[in-house]
N, C-alpha and C positions, 0 to 999 in steps of 0.2 A: 436348798438342794435336797433332792430325793436320793434314797439309798441306791437306786438303779442308775443314777447319773454319776456316781463316783468312779473315776477312771484315771489311769496313768498312761503316759506315752513313754514307751521304752525304745531306746535307740541302740543300734548295733555300733559299738565303739570302734571296731576295726574298720567298718565302712566310714564312719564319721572321721576317723583319723586319715582316711584316704581321700577325703573331700566329698564323699557321697552321703547325703542325708537319707538314711533308711531306718525305719522303725515302724511301730504300730501302736495304736491306742488299745488298751485292754480295760474292759469294764470289770470291776472287781466282783460284781454280782454274778458274772458269768462263770466264776470258778468257785469250787467248793472250799479250797484252802490255798495256802501259799505254794504247796508242791505242784498243784495243778497249774497255777499261774507260771511257775518256773518251767514246767514242761512246754507250755504254750510259747514262752519267750525263747526257749531253745529251738523250737520248731521255726519261729520267726527268724532266728539267727541263721538257721540252715537254709532258709528260703531267700536269703540275701542274693541280689543280682550278681555279686562278686564272689559268692561262696565257693563254687566249683573252681573258678579261676585262682582264687587265693590258696585253696588246698593243693591244687595241682602245681602251683608256683612255689610251694614250700613255705608259704606264709602262715600256715597252721589254720586250724578250724576257728570259726567265729565263736568265741566263748564269752567275751566281755560285753557288758551292756551298761547303760546308764538311764536313769529316769530324767528325761529332758523337759517334761511338762506334766502337770497333774490338775485334775479338777476334783479337789477334795476340800472338806471344810477344815482341815488341819494342814500344817506345813510339813513337808518331807524334804530330805536331801536327795541329790541325784544318785547317791549310792545306798539309799535306804534299803534294808533287807525286806524281802516279801513277807517274812514272818512278822516283823514289826508292823508292817502296813496292815496285815490281816488281823493282828491283835486289836488295833485301834478300830478297824472296820467292823469287827464283830461286836465291840463295845457299842458303837453307834447303832448297829443293827438291833441289838438287844434293847438298848435304851429307847429307841424310837417307838417301841411298843407302848411306852408310857409318857414320853417327853417329846417336846418340840425340839427341832434341830438347834435352835439358838440356846436352849437350856443346856443341852449336852455340851455344846461348844463353850458356853460360859463355865461349866464345871471343869472341863478339861483345861481351859485357859487359867482358871483360878488355881487349881492344884499345881500346875506347872511341874508335874512329875510324870514319870513314865506311866503310860496307860497299861493296865494289866487286867487280867480276868478278875471278875468280882467288883469292878468299878461301879456297876449299876446298883449294887447293894449299898455302896457308899453314897451314891446319889440319893437313893431312897431315904437314907438316914439324915442327910444334910439339907435336902431341898426344903425350903421354907415358903416357896410360892413365888409367883410373878405378880408384880404390882406396877402401878404407874410410876411411883418413886418410893424412896425409903420412908418418907413421911406416911404414905398410905399403909406400908407394912406396920409402922409404929402405931398408927391409929387402930388397925385391926388387932394387933397384939394386945394393946392396952384394953380394948373393948372386950377381948376374950378373957383376960386375966382379972379384970376388976371392973366394978361399975363406977363410972365417973359421974358424979352429980351434974345434971344439966347446967346448973349455974356456974360450974367450974370449967366446963369444956373449953371455953375460949382462952383460958389461962394456961393450957397445956401446950408446950412447944414440942410437937411431935418430931420435928426435924432434929432438934437437940437430943431427944430421947434416942432416935435412930443413930445419930452420930456417936452417942455414948455406947450404944450396943455394938457399933462397928469397932470400937476400941477393944472389945472383948469377945463377945459370943457370936457376932454376925459379920457376914461379908455381903456387900451390896454391889451388884454389877449393873450399872445403869447403861443398858445396851443402846437405847435411843431415847428420844424425848418422852415416849409413852411406855417404855418397858424397863422395869428394874427387876432383875432376877436376884432372889434372896437365898442365902446359904447360911447354915449353922456352922460355926467354927469348932464344934466339939467332936 
């Protein structure tokens, strides 16, 4: 998914509760921040086919909305605040300058914590590379740290070494058969 493809569908709850499906897709890239998106949502609510009728009938202005669909690489709730959405969106935007989308997603999934400003610096500190599997990471790590005599190479169990590393200093996210994203646990 590209940054310009990230969008949310916001529905007018007053119309929804009246049996009318009315809402609009909003591309996050089209807005500078959460307040601009909020203004666009308010304009959408006022453009509802039932808006004038509801206000004249004493039902009040259309103020409530919900996110009924999204095309994002992370999960959100239907009442997720726009500030929270833009915090994560901005982390993705910044991180995409140096990382692939699946690396960013792996990091956010691994930490399972609230995304905040400065996350990209944490990624830079902890990212150990992308390999075919954890054994490939172990082979490269050992090759960088020590010189293994050729006659002993076949006796080293790289998978066991990686498994031991995972118990302490490393986290391995095997994304698919050909991709393992490696992170330092420090």
